[in-house]
All heavy atoms as a GROMACS GRO file, in nm:
protein
  513
    1ASN      N    1   0.084  -0.119   0.000
    1ASN     CA    2   0.000   0.000   0.000
    1ASN      C    3   0.088   0.124   0.000
    1ASN      O    4   0.175   0.141   0.086
    1ASN     CB    5  -0.090  -0.004   0.124
    1ASN     CG    6  -0.225   0.058   0.098
    1ASN    OD1    7  -0.237   0.141   0.010
    1ASN    ND2    8  -0.322   0.017   0.175
    2TYR      N    9   0.067   0.215  -0.093
    2TYR     CA   10   0.153   0.332  -0.108
    2TYR      C   11   0.139   0.429   0.009
    2TYR      O   12   0.237   0.486   0.055
    2TYR     CB   13   0.122   0.402  -0.240
    2TYR     CG   14   0.209   0.524  -0.264
    2TYR    CD1   15   0.343   0.507  -0.298
    2TYR    CD2   16   0.158   0.652  -0.251
    2TYR    CE1   17   0.424   0.617  -0.318
    2TYR    CE2   18   0.238   0.762  -0.272
    2TYR     CZ   19   0.370   0.745  -0.305
    2TYR     OH   20   0.450   0.852  -0.325
    3ALA      N   21   0.018   0.447   0.060
    3ALA     CA   22  -0.003   0.541   0.170
    3ALA      C   23   0.072   0.497   0.295
    3ALA      O   24   0.133   0.577   0.364
    3ALA     CB   25  -0.152   0.555   0.200
    4HIS      N   26   0.071   0.369   0.323
    4HIS     CA   27   0.143   0.319   0.440
    4HIS      C   28   0.295   0.328   0.418
    4HIS      O   29   0.369   0.351   0.513
    4HIS     CB   30   0.102   0.176   0.472
    4HIS     CG   31  -0.040   0.165   0.516
    4HIS    ND1   32  -0.082   0.212   0.638
    4HIS    CD2   33  -0.149   0.115   0.455
    4HIS    CE1   34  -0.212   0.190   0.650
    4HIS    NE2   35  -0.256   0.132   0.540
    5GLY      N   36   0.338   0.310   0.295
    5GLY     CA   37   0.480   0.322   0.263
    5GLY      C   38   0.528   0.464   0.285
    5GLY      O   39   0.635   0.486   0.341
    6MET      N   40   0.447   0.560   0.247
    6MET     CA   41   0.485   0.700   0.265
    6MET      C   42   0.488   0.736   0.413
    6MET      O   43   0.577   0.807   0.459
    6MET     CB   44   0.386   0.791   0.190
    6MET     CG   45   0.427   0.936   0.194
    6MET     SD   46   0.586   0.960   0.117
    6MET     CE   47   0.536   1.049  -0.026
    7LEU      N   48   0.392   0.685   0.489
    7LEU     CA   49   0.387   0.711   0.633
    7LEU      C   50   0.508   0.649   0.702
    7LEU      O   51   0.571   0.714   0.787
    7LEU     CB   52   0.257   0.656   0.693
    7LEU     CG   53   0.241   0.675   0.844
    7LEU    CD1   54   0.233   0.824   0.877
    7LEU    CD2   55   0.117   0.603   0.893
    8SER      N   56   0.543   0.528   0.665
    8SER     CA   57   0.659   0.464   0.728
    8SER      C   58   0.788   0.539   0.691
    8SER      O   59   0.878   0.553   0.774
    8SER     CB   60   0.668   0.318   0.690
    8SER     OG   61   0.686   0.304   0.552
    9PHE      N   62   0.796   0.588   0.568
    9PHE     CA   63   0.913   0.666   0.526
    9PHE      C   64   0.921   0.797   0.605
    9PHE      O   65   1.030   0.839   0.647
    9PHE     CB   66   0.904   0.694   0.376
    9PHE     CG   67   1.025   0.762   0.320
    9PHE    CD1   68   1.145   0.693   0.307
    9PHE    CD2   69   1.020   0.894   0.280
    9PHE    CE1   70   1.257   0.755   0.256
    9PHE    CE2   71   1.131   0.956   0.228
    9PHE     CZ   72   1.250   0.887   0.217
   10LEU      N   73   0.809   0.862   0.630
   10LEU     CA   74   0.804   0.985   0.708
   10LEU      C   75   0.846   0.958   0.852
   10LEU      O   76   0.924   1.034   0.911
   10LEU     CB   77   0.664   1.046   0.702
   10LEU     CG   78   0.644   1.178   0.775
   10LEU    CD1   79   0.729   1.286   0.711
   10LEU    CD2   80   0.498   1.218   0.770
   11ILE      N   81   0.797   0.850   0.909
   11ILE     CA   82   0.833   0.814   1.046
   11ILE      C   83   0.983   0.783   1.055
   11ILE      O   84   1.051   0.823   1.150
   11ILE     CB   85   0.748   0.696   1.096
   11ILE    CG1   86   0.604   0.743   1.116
   11ILE    CG2   87   0.804   0.639   1.226
   11ILE    CD1   88   0.506   0.631   1.146
   12LEU      N   89   1.036   0.714   0.956
   12LEU     CA   90   1.179   0.684   0.953
   12LEU      C   91   1.260   0.814   0.948
   12LEU      O   92   1.359   0.829   1.020
   12LEU     CB   93   1.212   0.596   0.833
   12LEU     CG   94   1.358   0.560   0.815
   12LEU    CD1   95   1.407   0.475   0.930
   12LEU    CD2   96   1.378   0.489   0.683
   13GLY      N   97   1.219   0.908   0.865
   13GLY     CA   98   1.289   1.036   0.855
   13GLY      C   99   1.284   1.114   0.985
   13GLY      O  100   1.384   1.172   1.029
   14LEU      N  101   1.167   1.118   1.048
   14LEU     CA  102   1.154   1.188   1.176
   14LEU      C  103   1.237   1.122   1.285
   14LEU      O  104   1.300   1.191   1.366
   14LEU     CB  105   1.007   1.197   1.218
   14LEU     CG  106   0.921   1.292   1.136
   14LEU    CD1  107   0.774   1.278   1.176
   14LEU    CD2  108   0.966   1.435   1.155
   15THR      N  109   1.239   0.989   1.285
   15THR     CA  110   1.320   0.917   1.383
   15THR      C  111   1.468   0.950   1.364
   15THR      O  112   1.540   0.975   1.461
   15THR     CB  113   1.298   0.766   1.369
   15THR    OG1  114   1.159   0.739   1.385
   15THR    CG2  115   1.376   0.688   1.472
   16PHE      N  116   1.512   0.951   1.240
   16PHE     CA  117   1.652   0.984   1.210
   16PHE      C  118   1.684   1.126   1.255
   16PHE      O  119   1.789   1.151   1.315
   16PHE     CB  120   1.677   0.968   1.060
   16PHE     CG  121   1.818   0.999   1.020
   16PHE    CD1  122   1.920   0.909   1.045
   16PHE    CD2  123   1.848   1.119   0.958
   16PHE    CE1  124   2.050   0.939   1.008
   16PHE    CE2  125   1.978   1.149   0.921
   16PHE     CZ  126   2.079   1.059   0.946
   17ALA      N  127   1.595   1.220   1.228
   17ALA     CA  128   1.618   1.361   1.266
   17ALA      C  129   1.623   1.376   1.418
   17ALA      O  130   1.710   1.446   1.471
   17ALA     CB  131   1.510   1.448   1.206
   18VAL      N  132   1.533   1.311   1.488
   18VAL     CA  133   1.529   1.323   1.634
   18VAL      C  134   1.652   1.259   1.698
   18VAL      O  135   1.715   1.318   1.786
   18VAL     CB  136   1.399   1.262   1.691
   18VAL    CG1  137   1.404   1.250   1.842
   18VAL    CG2  138   1.280   1.347   1.650
   19THR      N  139   1.689   1.140   1.654
   19THR     CA  140   1.807   1.076   1.711
   19THR      C  141   1.934   1.154   1.677
   19THR      O  142   2.025   1.164   1.759
   19THR     CB  143   1.821   0.929   1.665
   19THR    OG1  144   1.823   0.925   1.523
   19THR    CG2  145   1.711   0.844   1.721
   20GLY      N  146   1.940   1.211   1.558
   20GLY     CA  147   2.054   1.295   1.522
   20GLY      C  148   2.062   1.419   1.609
   20GLY      O  149   2.170   1.460   1.652
   21LEU      N  150   1.949   1.480   1.637
   21LEU     CA  151   1.945   1.598   1.724
   21LEU      C  152   1.991   1.563   1.864
   21LEU      O  153   2.071   1.635   1.924
   21LEU     CB  154   1.804   1.657   1.727
   21LEU     CG  155   1.784   1.775   1.822
   21LEU    CD1  156   1.857   1.897   1.769
   21LEU    CD2  157   1.636   1.805   1.838
   22ILE      N  158   1.943   1.451   1.916
   22ILE     CA  159   1.983   1.409   2.051
   22ILE      C  160   2.133   1.380   2.056
   22ILE      O  161   2.203   1.424   2.148
   22ILE     CB  162   1.901   1.285   2.095
   22ILE    CG1  163   1.755   1.325   2.116
   22ILE    CG2  164   1.958   1.224   2.221
   22ILE    CD1  165   1.661   1.207   2.136
   23TRP      N  166   2.183   1.309   1.957
   23TRP     CA  167   2.326   1.276   1.952
   23TRP      C  168   2.412   1.402   1.944
   23TRP      O  169   2.509   1.417   2.019
   23TRP     CB  170   2.355   1.184   1.835
   23TRP     CG  171   2.502   1.165   1.811
   23TRP    CD1  172   2.575   1.215   1.708
   23TRP    CD2  173   2.593   1.092   1.893
   23TRP    NE1  174   2.706   1.179   1.721
   23TRP    CE2  175   2.721   1.103   1.834
   23TRP    CE3  176   2.581   1.021   2.011
   23TRP    CZ2  177   2.834   1.046   1.889
   23TRP    CZ3  178   2.694   0.963   2.066
   23TRP    CH2  179   2.819   0.975   2.004
   24CYS      N  180   2.377   1.493   1.855
   24CYS     CA  181   2.458   1.614   1.838
   24CYS      C  182   2.451   1.703   1.962
   24CYS      O  183   2.551   1.765   2.000
   24CYS     CB  184   2.411   1.691   1.714
   24CYS     SG  185   2.457   1.610   1.562
   25THR      N  186   2.336   1.708   2.028
   25THR     CA  187   2.324   1.786   2.151
   25THR      C  188   2.411   1.728   2.261
   25THR      O  189   2.483   1.801   2.330
   25THR     CB  190   2.177   1.791   2.196
   25THR    OG1  191   2.099   1.848   2.092
   25THR    CG2  192   2.161   1.874   2.321
   26CYS      N  193   2.407   1.596   2.277
   26CYS     CA  194   2.491   1.531   2.378
   26CYS      C  195   2.639   1.552   2.348
   26CYS      O  196   2.719   1.582   2.437
   26CYS     CB  197   2.461   1.382   2.385
   26CYS     SG  198   2.302   1.344   2.456
   27LEU      N  199   2.676   1.541   2.223
   27LEU     CA  200   2.815   1.560   2.182
   27LEU      C  201   2.861   1.703   2.210
   27LEU      O  202   2.971   1.725   2.263
   27LEU     CB  203   2.830   1.528   2.033
   27LEU     CG  204   2.969   1.514   1.978
   27LEU    CD1  205   3.041   1.398   2.045
   27LEU    CD2  206   2.964   1.492   1.829
   28ALA      N  207   2.777   1.801   2.182
   28ALA     CA  208   2.812   1.940   2.207
   28ALA      C  209   2.825   1.968   2.356
   28ALA      O  210   2.917   2.039   2.399
   28ALA     CB  211   2.707   2.032   2.145
   29LEU      N  212   2.735   1.914   2.436
   29LEU     CA  213   2.743   1.935   2.581
   29LEU      C  214   2.868   1.871   2.640
   29LEU      O  215   2.936   1.931   2.724
   29LEU     CB  216   2.618   1.880   2.649
   29LEU     CG  217   2.488   1.957   2.622
   29LEU    CD1  218   2.370   1.882   2.682
   29LEU    CD2  219   2.496   2.098   2.678
   30LEU      N  220   2.900   1.749   2.597
   30LEU     CA  221   3.021   1.683   2.647
   30LEU      C  222   3.148   1.757   2.603
   30LEU      O  223   3.242   1.772   2.680
   30LEU     CB  224   3.024   1.538   2.600
   30LEU     CG  225   2.925   1.446   2.669
   30LEU    CD1  226   2.923   1.309   2.601
   30LEU    CD2  227   2.957   1.431   2.816
   31ALA      N  228   3.149   1.804   2.479
   31ALA     CA  229   3.265   1.879   2.430
   31ALA      C  230   3.281   2.010   2.506
   31ALA      O  231   3.393   2.053   2.536
   31ALA     CB  232   3.250   1.906   2.281
   32SER      N  233   3.169   2.072   2.541
   32SER     CA  234   3.173   2.196   2.618
   32SER      C  235   3.233   2.172   2.756
   32SER      O  236   3.317   2.249   2.803
   32SER     CB  237   3.034   2.254   2.629
   32SER     OG  238   3.032   2.364   2.717
   33GLN      N  239   3.190   2.066   2.822
   33GLN     CA  240   3.243   2.033   2.955
   33GLN      C  241   3.391   1.999   2.947
   33GLN      O  242   3.471   2.041   3.032
   33GLN     CB  243   3.165   1.917   3.016
   33GLN     CG  244   3.025   1.952   3.058
   33GLN     CD  245   3.023   2.058   3.166
   33GLN    OE1  246   3.103   2.056   3.258
   33GLN    NE2  247   2.931   2.150   3.154
   34PHE      N  248   3.430   1.924   2.845
   34PHE     CA  249   3.570   1.886   2.828
   34PHE      C  250   3.656   2.009   2.802
   34PHE      O  251   3.764   2.026   2.860
   34PHE     CB  252   3.583   1.786   2.713
   34PHE     CG  253   3.722   1.734   2.693
   34PHE    CD1  254   3.781   1.653   2.787
   34PHE    CD2  255   3.793   1.765   2.579
   34PHE    CE1  256   3.910   1.604   2.769
   34PHE    CE2  257   3.920   1.717   2.559
   34PHE     CZ  258   3.979   1.636   2.656
   35SER      N  259   3.607   2.098   2.718
   35SER     CA  260   3.679   2.221   2.687
   35SER      C  261   3.693   2.310   2.811
   35SER      O  262   3.798   2.368   2.835
   35SER     CB  263   3.606   2.297   2.576
   35SER     OG  264   3.664   2.422   2.555
   36LYS      N  265   3.587   2.318   2.889
   36LYS     CA  266   3.589   2.398   3.012
   36LYS      C  267   3.694   2.344   3.109
   36LYS      O  268   3.771   2.421   3.168
   36LYS     CB  269   3.451   2.398   3.076
   36LYS     CG  270   3.441   2.480   3.201
   36LYS     CD  271   3.299   2.473   3.257
   36LYS     CE  272   3.292   2.542   3.392
   36LYS     NZ  273   3.162   2.522   3.456
   37SER      N  274   3.699   2.213   3.124
   37SER     CA  275   3.797   2.154   3.217
   37SER      C  276   3.939   2.175   3.166
   37SER      O  277   4.031   2.194   3.247
   37SER     CB  278   3.768   2.006   3.238
   37SER     OG  279   3.790   1.932   3.122
   38LEU      N  280   3.958   2.172   3.036
   38LEU     CA  281   4.093   2.198   2.981
   38LEU      C  282   4.134   2.343   3.002
   38LEU      O  283   4.249   2.373   3.034
   38LEU     CB  284   4.097   2.163   2.833
   38LEU     CG  285   4.102   2.016   2.797
   38LEU    CD1  286   4.103   1.999   2.646
   38LEU    CD2  287   4.222   1.948   2.858
   39ARG      N  288   4.041   2.436   2.981
   39ARG     CA  289   4.073   2.577   2.996
   39ARG      C  290   4.099   2.617   3.141
   39ARG      O  291   4.170   2.715   3.166
   39ARG     CB  292   3.961   2.664   2.939
   39ARG     CG  293   3.964   2.671   2.787
   39ARG     CD  294   3.860   2.765   2.731
   39ARG     NE  295   3.738   2.687   2.711
   39ARG     CZ  296   3.620   2.718   2.761
   39ARG    NH1  297   3.605   2.825   2.834
   39ARG    NH2  298   3.515   2.641   2.739
   40GLU      N  299   4.044   2.545   3.236
   40GLU     CA  300   4.064   2.579   3.377
   40GLU      C  301   4.198   2.530   3.431
   40GLU      O  302   4.242   2.573   3.536
   40GLU     CB  303   3.950   2.520   3.461
   40GLU     CG  304   3.819   2.591   3.439
   40GLU     CD  305   3.704   2.526   3.513
   40GLU    OE1  306   3.721   2.413   3.566
   40GLU    OE2  307   3.596   2.587   3.517
   41ASN      N  308   4.265   2.442   3.359
   41ASN     CA  309   4.394   2.389   3.402
   41ASN      C  310   4.505   2.466   3.330
   41ASN      O  311   4.524   2.452   3.210
   41ASN     CB  312   4.401   2.240   3.369
   41ASN     CG  313   4.525   2.175   3.427
   41ASN    OD1  314   4.617   2.240   3.470
   41ASN    ND2  315   4.524   2.042   3.426
   42PRO      N  316   4.582   2.549   3.403
   42PRO     CA  317   4.685   2.631   3.337
   42PRO      C  318   4.794   2.550   3.268
   42PRO      O  319   4.844   2.589   3.162
   42PRO     CB  320   4.745   2.714   3.451
   42PRO     CG  321   4.665   2.688   3.571
   42PRO     CD  322   4.575   2.572   3.546
   43THR      N  323   4.831   2.436   3.324
   43THR     CA  324   4.935   2.354   3.263
   43THR      C  325   4.888   2.300   3.128
   43THR      O  326   4.961   2.306   3.028
   43THR     CB  327   4.972   2.237   3.356
   43THR    OG1  328   5.009   2.289   3.483
   43THR    CG2  329   5.086   2.156   3.299
   44THR      N  330   4.767   2.248   3.125
   44THR     CA  331   4.711   2.196   3.001
   44THR      C  332   4.696   2.306   2.898
   44THR      O  333   4.725   2.285   2.780
   44THR     CB  334   4.575   2.130   3.028
   44THR    OG1  335   4.590   2.033   3.131
   44THR    CG2  336   4.521   2.063   2.905
   45GLU      N  337   4.652   2.423   2.942
   45GLU     CA  338   4.637   2.535   2.849
   45GLU      C  339   4.771   2.574   2.788
   45GLU      O  340   4.781   2.598   2.667
   45GLU     CB  341   4.575   2.654   2.922
   45GLU     CG  342   4.546   2.771   2.831
   45GLU     CD  343   4.482   2.888   2.906
   45GLU    OE1  344   4.471   2.883   3.029
   45GLU    OE2  345   4.446   2.983   2.836
   46SER      N  346   4.875   2.576   2.869
   46SER     CA  347   5.008   2.609   2.819
   46SER      C  348   5.056   2.506   2.717
   46SER      O  349   5.110   2.542   2.612
   46SER     CB  350   5.106   2.616   2.936
   46SER     OG  351   5.236   2.634   2.891
   47ILE      N  352   5.036   2.379   2.747
   47ILE     CA  353   5.078   2.272   2.654
   47ILE      C  354   5.001   2.282   2.522
   47ILE      O  355   5.060   2.272   2.414
   47ILE     CB  356   5.059   2.134   2.720
   47ILE    CG1  357   5.158   2.116   2.834
   47ILE    CG2  358   5.074   2.022   2.618
   47ILE    CD1  359   5.133   1.994   2.920
   48LEU      N  360   4.869   2.305   2.531
   48LEU     CA  361   4.788   2.317   2.409
   48LEU      C  362   4.829   2.438   2.326
   48LEU      O  363   4.830   2.433   2.203
   48LEU     CB  364   4.640   2.323   2.444
   48LEU     CG  365   4.579   2.193   2.494
   48LEU    CD1  366   4.435   2.214   2.537
   48LEU    CD2  367   4.587   2.086   2.388
   49ASN      N  368   4.862   2.549   2.393
   49ASN     CA  369   4.909   2.668   2.319
   49ASN      C  370   5.040   2.639   2.246
   49ASN      O  371   5.059   2.682   2.132
   49ASN     CB  372   4.926   2.786   2.414
   49ASN     CG  373   4.794   2.849   2.452
   49ASN    OD1  374   4.695   2.836   2.381
   49ASN    ND2  375   4.792   2.917   2.565
   50LYS      N  376   5.130   2.566   2.311
   50LYS     CA  377   5.258   2.532   2.247
   50LYS      C  378   5.236   2.439   2.128
   50LYS      O  379   5.297   2.456   2.022
   50LYS     CB  380   5.352   2.470   2.349
   50LYS     CG  381   5.403   2.571   2.450
   50LYS     CD  382   5.488   2.506   2.556
   50LYS     CE  383   5.527   2.612   2.659
   50LYS     NZ  384   5.600   2.556   2.772
   51ILE      N  385   5.148   2.340   2.146
   51ILE     CA  386   5.120   2.246   2.036
   51ILE      C  387   5.058   2.320   1.918
   51ILE      O  388   5.097   2.298   1.802
   51ILE     CB  389   5.028   2.132   2.085
   51ILE    CG1  390   5.104   2.041   2.180
   51ILE    CG2  391   4.973   2.052   1.968
   51ILE    CD1  392   5.018   1.937   2.248
   52SER      N  393   4.962   2.408   1.945
   52SER     CA  394   4.898   2.480   1.835
   52SER      C  395   4.999   2.574   1.767
   52SER      O  396   4.994   2.592   1.645
   52SER     CB  397   4.776   2.557   1.883
   52SER     OG  398   4.811   2.655   1.978
   53GLY      N  399   5.092   2.630   1.844
   53GLY     CA  400   5.197   2.712   1.784
   53GLY      C  401   5.285   2.633   1.690
   53GLY      O  402   5.318   2.679   1.580
   54VAL      N  403   5.323   2.514   1.731
   54VAL     CA  404   5.406   2.427   1.646
   54VAL      C  405   5.330   2.388   1.520
   54VAL      O  406   5.386   2.388   1.410
   54VAL     CB  407   5.452   2.302   1.725
   54VAL    CG1  408   5.512   2.198   1.633
   54VAL    CG2  409   5.549   2.341   1.834
   55VAL      N  410   5.200   2.359   1.534
   55VAL     CA  411   5.119   2.324   1.417
   55VAL      C  412   5.112   2.440   1.320
   55VAL      O  413   5.128   2.423   1.198
   55VAL     CB  414   4.978   2.279   1.461
   55VAL    CG1  415   4.883   2.270   1.342
   55VAL    CG2  416   4.984   2.146   1.533
   56PHE      N  417   5.089   2.562   1.372
   56PHE     CA  418   5.081   2.679   1.283
   56PHE      C  419   5.215   2.707   1.216
   56PHE      O  420   5.220   2.743   1.098
   56PHE     CB  421   5.034   2.802   1.359
   56PHE     CG  422   4.886   2.804   1.384
   56PHE    CD1  423   4.836   2.831   1.510
   56PHE    CD2  424   4.796   2.778   1.283
   56PHE    CE1  425   4.700   2.833   1.535
   56PHE    CE2  426   4.660   2.779   1.305
   56PHE     CZ  427   4.612   2.806   1.431
   57ILE      N  428   5.325   2.691   1.287
   57ILE     CA  429   5.457   2.710   1.227
   57ILE      C  430   5.479   2.605   1.117
   57ILE      O  431   5.528   2.637   1.008
   57ILE     CB  432   5.567   2.704   1.334
   57ILE    CG1  433   5.560   2.829   1.422
   57ILE    CG2  434   5.704   2.690   1.271
   57ILE    CD1  435   5.649   2.824   1.545
   58GLY      N  436   5.442   2.481   1.146
   58GLY     CA  437   5.454   2.375   1.044
   58GLY      C  438   5.371   2.404   0.921
   58GLY      O  439   5.416   2.384   0.808
   59LEU      N  440   5.248   2.452   0.941
   59LEU     CA  441   5.164   2.487   0.826
   59LEU      C  442   5.224   2.604   0.748
   59LEU      O  443   5.217   2.607   0.624
   59LEU     CB  444   5.022   2.521   0.873
   59LEU     CG  445   4.938   2.403   0.922
   59LEU    CD1  446   4.809   2.454   0.984
   59LEU    CD2  447   4.908   2.308   0.809
   60GLY      N  448   5.281   2.700   0.820
   60GLY     CA  449   5.346   2.812   0.750
   60GLY      C  450   5.465   2.767   0.668
   60GLY      O  451   5.484   2.813   0.555
   61ILE      N  452   5.545   2.677   0.724
   61ILE     CA  453   5.661   2.625   0.649
   61ILE      C  454   5.614   2.547   0.527
   61ILE      O  455   5.670   2.559   0.418
   61ILE     CB  456   5.749   2.538   0.742
   61ILE    CG1  457   5.818   2.628   0.846
   61ILE    CG2  458   5.852   2.459   0.663
   61ILE    CD1  459   5.890   2.553   0.954
   62LYS      N  460   5.510   2.466   0.544
   62LYS     CA  461   5.456   2.392   0.430
   62LYS      C  462   5.406   2.486   0.322
   62LYS      O  463   5.427   2.463   0.203
   62LYS     CB  464   5.343   2.300   0.477
   62LYS     CG  465   5.277   2.226   0.364
   62LYS     CD  466   5.232   2.089   0.406
   62LYS     CE  467   5.158   2.017   0.299
   62LYS     NZ  468   5.234   1.987   0.181
   63LEU      N  469   5.341   2.594   0.363
   63LEU     CA  470   5.291   2.692   0.267
   63LEU      C  471   5.407   2.760   0.194
   63LEU      O  472   5.397   2.786   0.074
   63LEU     CB  473   5.205   2.795   0.340
   63LEU     CG  474   5.126   2.892   0.256
   63LEU    CD1  475   5.025   2.818   0.170
   63LEU    CD2  476   5.054   2.992   0.345
   64LEU      N  477   5.516   2.787   0.265
   64LEU     CA  478   5.630   2.850   0.202
   64LEU      C  479   5.699   2.758   0.101
   64LEU      O  480   5.754   2.806   0.002
   64LEU     CB  481   5.734   2.893   0.308
   64LEU     CG  482   5.702   3.019   0.387
   64LEU    CD1  483   5.803   3.037   0.499
   64LEU    CD2  484   5.702   3.140   0.296
   65THR      N  485   5.697   2.629   0.128
   65THR     CA  486   5.768   2.537   0.041
   65THR      C  487   5.683   2.486  -0.076
   65THR      O  488   5.734   2.416  -0.162
   65THR     CB  489   5.820   2.415   0.121
   65THR    OG1  490   5.710   2.350   0.183
   65THR    CG2  491   5.920   2.458   0.226
   66GLU      N  492   5.555   2.521  -0.076
   66GLU     CA  493   5.467   2.480  -0.186
   66GLU      C  494   5.508   2.550  -0.315
   66GLU      O  495   5.545   2.668  -0.314
   66GLU     CB  496   5.322   2.515  -0.156
   66GLU     CG  497   5.261   2.432  -0.045
   66GLU     CD  498   5.196   2.307  -0.094
   66GLU    OE1  499   5.140   2.308  -0.205
   66GLU    OE2  500   5.202   2.207  -0.021
   67LYS      N  501   5.497   2.481  -0.424
   67LYS     CA  502   5.527   2.541  -0.554
   67LYS      C  503   5.395   2.566  -0.627
   67LYS      O  504   5.304   2.486  -0.622
   67LYS     CB  505   5.614   2.449  -0.638
   67LYS     CG  506   5.752   2.433  -0.579
   67LYS     CD  507   5.838   2.355  -0.671
   67LYS     CE  508   5.976   2.344  -0.607
   67LYS     NZ  509   6.072   2.279  -0.688
   68GLY      N  510   5.388   2.677  -0.695
   68GLY     CA  511   5.270   2.698  -0.777
   68GLY      C  512   5.197   2.816  -0.736
   68GLY      O  513   5.100   2.862  -0.757
   0.00000   0.00000   0.00000
């Protein structure tokens, strides 16, 4: 029956959207808590700043050595 097929397809789409929303919300909340705990620790913040500095310097060197 086509009408039931369309209804089941709509329910499947809504289920996918709702579970995706729940998953992304949980992921964002956990990432926020993790980020907050990292920012409150001065040692970790210093290490992350040094790592990001090295990454940016590496990207700059790669950009300088690119041809074209």
